[in-house]
C-alpha positions in Angstrom: 21.3 2.0 -50.5 17.8 1.7 -49.1 18.8 -1.3 -47.0 21.8 0.6 -45.6 19.6 3.5 -44.7 17.3 1.1 -42.8 20.2 -0.4 -40.9 21.6 3.0 -40.0 18.2 4.2 -38.9 17.7 1.1 -36.8 21.2 1.4 -35.1 20.6 5.1 -34.5 17.3 4.4 -32.8 18.9 1.6 -30.7 21.6 4.0 -29.5 19.0 6.6 -28.5 17.2 3.9 -26.5 20.4 2.9 -24.7 21.3 6.5 -24.0 17.8 7.1 -22.6 18.2 4.0 -20.3 21.6 5.2 -19.1 20.3 8.7 -18.5 17.3 7.4 -16.6 19.5 5.4 -14.3 21.8 8.3 -13.6 18.9 10.6 -12.8 16.8 8.1 -10.7 19.4 6.0 -8.9 22.5 8.0 -8.4 22.3 8.0 -4.5 21.5 4.3 -4.5 24.5 3.2 -6.6 27.2 4.4 -4.2 29.3 2.2 -4.3 27.5 -1.0 -4.9 26.1 -1.6 -8.4 29.0 -0.2 -10.6 28.5 -2.8 -13.3 25.0 -1.5 -14.2 26.6 1.6 -15.7 27.4 0.0 -19.0 26.2 -0.4 -22.6 25.5 -3.3 -24.8 28.1 -4.6 -27.2 28.0 -2.8 -30.5 26.8 -5.8 -32.4 23.7 -5.9 -30.2 22.6 -2.4 -30.8 20.0 -3.4 -33.4 18.8 -6.4 -31.3 15.5 -5.4 -29.7 15.5 -8.5 -27.4 18.9 -7.5 -26.1 17.8 -4.0 -25.5 14.7 -5.1 -23.6 16.8 -7.5 -21.5 19.2 -4.7 -20.6 16.2 -2.4 -19.8 14.8 -5.1 -17.4 18.2 -5.5 -15.8 18.7 -1.8 -15.2 15.2 -1.6 -13.7 16.0 -4.6 -11.5 19.2 -3.1 -10.2 17.8 0.3 -9.7 15.4 -1.2 -7.2 18.3 -2.2 -4.9 21.6 -0.6 -3.9 24.1 -0.1 -1.1 21.6 1.7 1.2 18.9 -1.0 0.8 21.5 -3.7 1.5 22.7 -1.8 4.6 19.2 -1.4 5.9 18.6 -5.2 5.6 22.0 -5.8 7.3 21.0 -3.7 10.3 17.7 -5.5 10.4 18.9 -9.1 10.5 22.7 -8.9 10.6 23.1 -10.6 7.3 20.9 -13.6 8.2 18.5 -13.3 5.3 17.3 -16.8 5.9 18.1 -19.8 8.0 20.3 -22.5 6.6 18.9 -25.9 5.4 18.4 -28.3 8.3 18.5 -31.4 6.1 20.1 -32.2 2.8 18.3 -31.2 -0.4 17.3 -34.4 -2.3 19.3 -35.0 -5.5 16.1 -34.9 -7.6 15.1 -31.5 -6.3 18.6 -29.9 -6.3 19.5 -27.2 -8.8 22.9 -26.9 -10.6 25.4 -24.4 -9.3 26.1 -22.0 -12.2 29.5 -22.3 -13.8 31.9 -19.7 -12.5 35.4 -18.7 -13.8 37.8 -18.0 -10.9 41.4 -16.8 -10.6 44.0 -17.7 -8.1 46.3 -14.9 -6.9 49.0 -16.4 -9.0 46.9 -15.6 -12.1 45.9 -19.2 -12.9 42.2 -19.4 -13.9 39.8 -22.4 -13.5 36.1 -23.1 -13.5 33.8 -24.1 -10.7 32.2 -26.4 -9.7 34.5 -29.3 -10.5 32.1 -32.2 -11.4 32.2 -35.7 -12.7 30.2 -34.8 -15.8 32.1 -35.5 -19.0 34.9 -37.4 -17.3 35.3 -40.9 -18.6 38.8 -41.7 -17.2 38.7 -43.4 -13.9 41.8 -41.7 -12.7 40.2 -38.3 -13.3 37.0 -39.4 -11.6 39.0 -40.4 -8.5 40.0 -36.7 -8.1 36.5 -35.3 -8.3 35.4 -34.1 -4.8 32.2 -35.7 -3.4 31.4 -32.5 -1.5 32.5 -28.9 -2.3 31.8 -26.0 0.0 31.6 -22.6 -1.8 31.9 -19.4 0.3 30.9 -16.4 -1.7 31.7 -12.8 -0.7 30.8 -9.7 -2.6 32.1 -7.2 0.0 35.0 -7.4 2.4 32.5 -7.0 5.3 31.2 -10.5 4.8 34.6 -12.2 5.3 33.9 -12.7 9.0 30.6 -14.4 8.1 32.2 -16.9 5.7 34.9 -17.6 8.3 32.2 -18.7 10.7 31.4 -21.5 8.3 34.7 -22.4 6.8 36.8 -22.7 10.0 34.7 -25.5 11.6 34.3 -27.1 8.2 38.1 -27.4 7.8 38.4 -28.7 11.4 35.8 -31.4 10.8 37.1 -32.6 7.4 40.8 -31.8 7.6 41.7 -35.4 6.8 39.3 -36.0 3.9 40.5 -36.1 0.3 37.0 -36.1 -1.1 36.1 -32.6 0.3 37.1 -29.2 -1.1 36.6 -25.7 0.1 36.7 -22.5 -2.0 36.4 -19.0 -0.7 35.5 -16.8 -3.6 35.7 -13.0 -3.6 33.8 -11.2 -6.4 35.3 -8.0 -7.9 32.7 -6.7 -10.3 34.2 -3.2 -11.0 34.8 -2.9 -14.8 38.0 -0.9 -14.1 39.5 -3.5 -11.7 38.5 -6.3 -14.2 40.6 -4.8 -17.0 43.5 -7.2 -17.8 46.5 -5.0 -16.8 44.8 -3.8 -13.6 43.5 -7.3 -12.7 47.0 -8.7 -13.0 48.4 -5.9 -10.8 45.6 -6.4 -8.3 46.2 -10.2 -8.1 49.8 -9.5 -7.3 48.7 -7.2 -4.4 46.2 -9.9 -3.2 48.8 -12.6 -3.4 49.5 -13.9 0.1 50.6 -17.0 1.9 48.0 -19.8 2.1 46.3 -20.4 5.4 48.3 -22.8 7.5 45.9 -25.8 7.8 47.6 -28.9 8.9 45.3 -31.5 7.3 44.6 -32.6 3.7 41.8 -30.2 3.3 43.0 -26.7 2.4 41.1 -23.5 1.9 41.5 -22.4 -1.7 41.1 -18.6 -2.1 39.9 -17.3 -5.5 38.7 -14.1 -7.2 35.9 -13.8 -9.7 36.3 -10.7 -11.9 33.7 -8.9 -14.1 30.0 -8.7 -14.3 28.1 -11.4 -12.5 24.6 -10.1 -12.6 23.1 -13.2 -14.2 25.1 -15.5 -11.9 23.7 -13.7 -8.9 20.2 -13.7 -10.3 20.4 -17.5 -10.9 21.3 -18.1 -7.3 18.8 -15.5 -6.1 21.6 -13.4 -4.5 20.3 -9.9 -3.7 22.1 -8.5 -0.7 25.8 -8.1 -1.5 26.8 -7.3 2.1 26.2 -10.8 3.5 28.0 -14.1 2.9 26.6 -17.0 0.9 27.5 -20.6 1.6 26.7 -23.5 -0.8 27.4 -27.2 -0.4 27.7 -28.8 -3.9 27.9 -32.5 -4.7 30.1 -34.2 -7.3 27.5 -33.5 -10.1 27.5 -29.8 -9.4 24.1 -29.8 -7.6 23.4 -27.5 -4.6 22.5 -29.8 -1.7 22.6 -27.3 1.1 22.7 -23.5 1.6 23.5 -21.1 4.4 23.7 -17.3 4.9 25.4 -14.7 7.1 27.0 -15.7 10.4 26.7 -19.4 11.3 24.9 -20.6 14.4 26.0 -23.8 16.2 22.9 -25.6 14.9 23.6 -24.5 11.4 27.2 -25.6 11.5 26.0 -29.0 12.8 23.6 -29.3 9.8 26.3 -28.4 7.4 28.7 -31.0 8.8 26.0 -33.7 8.9 24.9 -33.0 5.3 28.6 -33.1 4.1 29.0 -36.5 5.8 25.9 -37.7 3.9 27.3 -36.6 0.6 30.5 -38.5 1.3 28.5 -41.6 1.7 26.6 -41.2 -1.6 27.7 -43.3 -4.6 
């Protein structure tokens, strides 16, 4: 009985803390959260209510997201047009490259798969033969960044249209908890279903959608502004070897293509 009272008391205290966090966020960041950071209005899973570490982690997350929002992103966009940094001029050495976080993606037909596709854990030679040597990832969190990602993907497809060792994925993130619910997600994918872009070569743009909360995915890749486009070039081991932002310049496109060619030459 005493132990039950302690557990009940601990859970009740944790709920009060979460309610306090939620109330703080609504009071302090209501103008900032329209309509950008919808996923921050959430609670921990019930089994984590008594977990102090989980509560502190959630508190730190809310504080982090309260510091940014739609208006902050828009102010930055007006300042630099989405070019938060210049693209890499040379390829990132393999020893210094970081791994691209695993990401679950859905095609518009409902099929799900995980990116990046790498050679880790593949022992069969026939499977290894299908692993791309270079994969370009175009990440969009808002529809406004589509033009930015197109400025990279169009010349990329033109340059490597005949290569079987190159892949291109355009991923749109849908983080709204409502749109991520299974019935609504399926309906939305039907609406989004459209004919594939008519590229003539071997290389085809593959369009996917990532649903749900991706806060820690964004944090790992240091993605802050959700109004710009993010471009990553990943090798066959899933390592980020090049990165670009916003609208592409001719020099940046040239560096992307040359770095991709270098990856195709790597063993």
